[in-house]
C-alpha positions in Angstrom: 36.2 22.2 28.2 37.0 18.2 28.0 40.3 16.8 27.0 38.6 15.3 23.5 37.0 18.2 22.3 40.1 20.4 23.2 42.0 18.2 20.8 39.6 18.7 18.1 39.4 22.5 18.4 43.3 22.0 18.1 43.0 20.1 15.2 40.9 22.7 13.4 42.9 25.8 14.5 46.1 23.9 12.9 44.3 23.8 9.7 43.3 27.2 9.9 46.9 28.2 10.4 48.3 26.2 7.4 45.6 28.1 5.2 48.1 31.1 5.6 46.7 34.1 4.1 43.8 32.4 2.2 41.4 33.2 5.3 42.0 36.4 7.0 40.3 39.1 9.6 36.8 38.5 10.1 36.2 35.7 7.5 38.6 33.7 9.2 36.7 34.3 12.8 33.5 33.2 10.9 35.1 30.5 9.4 36.5 28.9 12.5 33.4 29.4 14.5 31.2 27.8 12.0 33.5 24.6 12.0 34.0 24.5 15.8 30.2 24.8 16.3 29.8 21.9 13.7 32.5 19.8 15.6 30.8 20.6 18.9 27.3 19.3 17.4 28.7 16.5 16.2 30.8 15.1 19.6 27.4 15.9 21.6 25.4 13.6 19.2 23.6 16.6 17.9 24.7 16.5 14.1 24.7 13.3 12.1 26.8 13.4 8.7 25.8 11.7 5.7 27.4 10.3 2.8 26.2 10.2 -0.4 27.2 7.7 -3.1 26.8 7.3 -6.5 26.3 3.6 -7.8 25.3 1.5 -10.7 21.9 0.4 -10.0 22.2 -3.2 -10.6 24.1 -3.5 -7.6 20.8 -2.4 -5.9 17.9 -4.4 -5.2 14.4 -4.0 -3.8 13.8 -4.6 0.1 11.7 -7.4 0.4 9.6 -5.1 2.4 9.3 -2.7 0.2 5.9 -1.0 -0.2 5.9 -0.4 -3.9 5.2 -3.1 -6.3 8.5 -2.6 -8.4 7.2 -4.9 -11.1 4.5 -2.4 -12.0 6.9 0.4 -12.6 7.0 1.4 -16.2 8.5 4.2 -18.6 4.8 5.9 -18.7 4.2 5.9 -14.8 7.6 7.1 -14.5 7.9 9.6 -17.1 7.4 12.8 -15.0 10.7 11.5 -13.0 12.4 10.6 -16.2 12.1 13.7 -17.3 13.1 15.4 -14.5 16.3 13.7 -14.5 17.0 14.4 -18.1 16.4 18.0 -17.2 18.4 18.5 -14.0 21.2 16.1 -15.8 21.3 14.1 -12.1 19.2 12.5 -9.5 18.1 15.1 -7.4 17.2 13.3 -4.1 19.1 10.4 -2.6 17.4 7.1 -2.1 17.7 5.4 1.1 19.6 2.3 1.3 20.9 -0.9 3.6 24.2 -2.5 3.0 23.9 -6.2 2.2 27.5 -7.0 2.1 31.0 -5.2 2.3 31.9 -4.2 -1.0 34.4 -6.6 -3.1 33.2 -9.4 -1.0 31.0 -12.2 -2.3 28.5 -12.1 -5.2 25.1 -10.3 -5.7 23.8 -6.9 -4.8 25.6 -4.7 -2.1 22.4 -2.7 -1.0 18.7 -3.0 -0.6 16.5 -0.4 -1.6 14.2 1.0 1.4 13.1 4.0 -0.4 13.6 5.2 -3.9 11.8 2.2 -6.4 10.8 4.9 -8.6 14.2 6.8 -8.9 16.0 3.1 -9.4 14.0 2.5 -12.2 14.3 5.8 -13.6 18.0 5.8 -13.5 18.0 1.8 -14.8 16.0 3.1 -17.8 17.9 6.1 -18.4 21.2 3.9 -18.6 19.5 1.5 -21.1 18.3 4.3 -23.3 20.9 6.4 -24.4 22.0 8.0 -21.0 24.8 6.0 -19.7 26.3 8.6 -17.9 23.1 8.5 -14.9 24.3 6.7 -11.5 22.0 6.1 -8.8 22.6 8.1 -5.9 22.0 6.4 -2.5 22.2 7.3 1.3 23.1 4.2 3.1 21.5 3.7 6.8 21.7 1.5 9.4 17.9 0.6 10.1 15.9 -2.5 11.7 13.3 -3.8 9.6 10.6 -1.9 11.8 12.8 1.2 11.2 12.9 0.8 7.3 9.0 0.1 7.5 8.3 3.3 9.2 10.7 5.2 7.1 9.3 4.2 3.8 5.9 4.5 5.0 6.5 8.3 6.0 8.3 9.0 2.7 5.3 7.3 0.5 2.2 8.3 2.3 1.1 11.7 0.9 2.3 10.2 -2.7 -0.2 9.6 -5.2 2.0 7.4 -7.2 1.6 4.6 -4.7 -2.1 3.0 -4.5 -4.0 2.5 -1.7 -3.9 -1.4 -2.3 0.3 -1.5 -2.1 0.0 0.5 1.0 -2.7 -1.8 2.4 -0.8 -4.8 1.5 2.2 -3.5 3.3 0.3 -2.3 6.5 -1.2 -6.1 6.4 2.5 -7.7 6.1 3.7 -5.0 8.8 1.1 -5.5 11.5 2.1 -9.4 12.5 5.8 -8.6 11.2 6.8 -5.8 13.4 3.7 -5.2 16.0 2.5 -9.0 16.8 -1.0 -8.1 15.6 -1.6 -5.1 17.7 -3.4 -2.8 15.4 -2.9 -0.2 17.9 0.6 -0.3 18.8 1.3 0.2 14.8 -1.5 3.3 14.9 0.8 4.7 17.5 4.2 4.1 15.9 2.9 5.4 12.6 1.2 8.2 14.4 -1.8 7.7 12.5 -5.5 7.4 13.6 -6.9 3.5 14.5 -9.7 3.9 12.1 -7.1 5.1 9.2 -5.3 1.9 9.8 -8.0 -0.5 10.2 -9.9 0.8 7.0 -6.4 -0.2 5.2 -6.2 -3.7 6.7 -9.9 -4.2 5.5 -8.6 -3.4 2.0 -5.5 -6.0 2.0 -8.2 -8.8 3.0 -10.5 -7.8 -0.3 -11.1 -10.9 -1.8 -8.9 -12.1 -4.7 -11.5 -12.1 -7.1 -12.4 -8.9 -6.4 -9.0 -7.8 -6.6 -8.4 -9.4 -10.4 -11.6 -8.0 -11.5 -9.7 -4.5 -11.8 -7.2 -3.8 -14.7 -4.4 -3.4 -11.7 -4.0 -3.2 -8.5 -3.0 0.7 -8.4 -6.8 1.3 -9.6 -7.7 -0.3 -6.4 -8.6 2.7 -3.5 -9.6 2.2 0.2 -13.1 4.0 -0.8 -14.0 0.8 -3.4 -13.6 -1.4 -0.3 -15.9 0.8 1.9 -18.6 0.3 -0.8 -17.9 -3.1 -1.9 -17.9 -4.2 2.0 -21.7 -4.4 3.0 -22.4 -6.3 -0.2 -19.9 -8.7 0.3 -21.1 -9.1 3.9 -24.5 -9.9 2.9 -25.0 -13.8 1.9 -28.1 -12.2 -0.6 -25.7 -10.2 -2.6 -22.1 -12.0 -2.1 -22.3 -14.5 -4.8 -23.6 -11.9 -7.5 -20.8 -9.5 -6.8 -18.2 -12.5 -6.8 -19.4 -13.9 -10.0 -19.4 -10.7 -11.8 -16.2 -10.0 -10.6 -15.0 -13.1 -12.1 -16.4 -12.1 -15.4 -14.8 -9.1 -15.4 -11.6 -10.2 -14.5 -8.6 -9.6 -17.5 -11.1 -7.0 -19.5 -8.9 -4.4 -18.2 -11.5 -1.9 -17.6 -11.4 1.2 -15.8 -11.9 1.3 -12.5 -14.9 3.5 -12.2 -16.7 0.9 -14.4 -15.3 -2.0 -12.7 -16.8 -0.8 -9.4 -20.1 0.2 -10.8 -20.7 -3.4 -12.4 -19.9 -4.7 -9.2 -22.3 -2.8 -7.2 -25.0 -3.2 -9.4 -24.7 -6.8 -9.0 -24.9 -7.0 -5.7 -27.6 -4.6 -5.4 -29.8 -6.6 -8.0 -29.7 -9.5 -5.7 -30.6 -7.6 -3.0 -33.7 -5.9 -4.4 -35.0 -9.2 -5.7 -38.1 -10.3 -4.2 -38.2 -13.1 -2.1 -39.6 -16.5 -3.9 -43.0 -17.5 -3.5 -45.1 -20.5 -4.5 -49.0 -20.8 -4.8 -50.9 -23.7 -4.7 -54.0 -23.5 -6.3 -57.4 -25.2 -5.2 -60.8 -25.4 -6.2 -61.6 -24.2 -3.0 -59.1 -21.1 -2.8 -55.5 -20.6 -3.2 -52.7 -20.6 -0.6 -49.4 -18.7 -1.5 -45.8 -19.6 0.4 -43.8 -16.9 1.0 -40.0 -17.0 1.8 -38.2 -14.7 3.9 -35.0 -15.4 4.6 -35.0 -18.9 6.7 -39.3 -18.2 7.3 -41.9 -19.4 5.6 -45.1 -17.5 5.5 -48.8 -19.1 4.4 -51.1 -16.3 2.9 -54.8 -17.6 2.6 -58.1 -16.3 2.8 -59.7 -16.6 6.7 -62.5 -18.7 5.4 -60.5 -21.2 3.1 -61.7 -24.7 3.7 -59.5 -26.8 5.8 -59.3 -29.3 3.3 -57.9 -27.0 0.7 -55.3 -25.8 3.0 -54.1 -29.2 4.0 -53.8 -30.0 0.5 -51.4 -26.8 0.0 -49.5 -27.8 2.7 -48.8 -31.3 1.6 -47.9 -29.9 -1.9 -45.2 -28.0 -0.7 -44.1 -30.3 1.6 -43.6 -32.8 -1.4 -41.8 -29.9 -3.4 -39.5 -29.1 -0.6 -38.4 -33.1 -0.6 -38.0 -32.9 -4.6 -35.9 -29.8 -4.3 
C-alpha cells in the first residue's frame, strides 16, 4: 500500500474511531470495508464522484449545438414531463450542463445545457405557473464540443419526442464541425451504420420549400425523404412537387396528407404522356412525338415526299416560334 493510499485509510479509521459506540461489531467492519473500497476506487480512477445542483433555470441556456428545437417546446408537448414532476414533487433525472463562467463573476448565464431541454422547459413552466419551489437539477461536466454532441445524441437517439428532422439537422452540422466532413468517421464515433447516417444527412438536405410544406419540422420523418427523393431527382416531376409544396406552406395540414399530395403531384407529372404534334396534309398526316430530348416522326411508309417535307417545315417553323 503506497503512502497516499495509507493516509486516506488512516483518515477513514480516524472518522470511525470518533463515531464511538454508534457503529459497533460487524456493522462497523462492513461500513469500514465499503468506505475503504470506495476510496481505493476513486484513487485508482475507477470511480467518479458527481455533484448535483439545484439551480434557477434562468441561469441556464441551451448549448448552441443542442439537437432539440427549444422554441418548439410548449406545455402541450411537454405535458407528460410536467405532470410527472408534479406527481414526484421534483425533477427525477439531472440535466447535463457545462459551466460558462464562475459563479458570481460577470453577468449572464452560468451554465449551458447539453442534455435536458425539455426538463428545463418543464421546470421553467412550473415556476411560472404556481409552483415556484421547483428548481432545475443539473449535473455539471467538463466536455469538449464533440463529446457533448455524442452525449446528447446517445441520450436522445431512441426518444420519440425528438424528431427525425431535428436529429438530421444536428448530424449535418456535426459532420463538418467535428469530423471534417468524413461520414464514415462520424458513423464509427456514434456507433451507427454508414447507411443510417447517410439517410439522415439526406433528410437534412431536403429543400426548404418541402420542409415548409409541413406544419412543423417535428412532423418530418426520415421515411418521407426516401419517398420524395426519386420525385425530386427527376426533372419531369421535380417542378410539380416544389409547386405543390409552395401551395401547402402555411396550411398546417397533417403530415400524411402533405406527403400524399406531394407524391401525387410528382407522379402526375411522370405519368403525363409526351407532347405530340400532328401535321396534317391532304396526302397524309405526320406525327412528331417528343420523348425527352428526342423527336420521333411517325408516318405511313407510302407517304409522299411532298407531305413529309411540308410536315417537317411546319415543325421547324413552330419550334422557332416557341
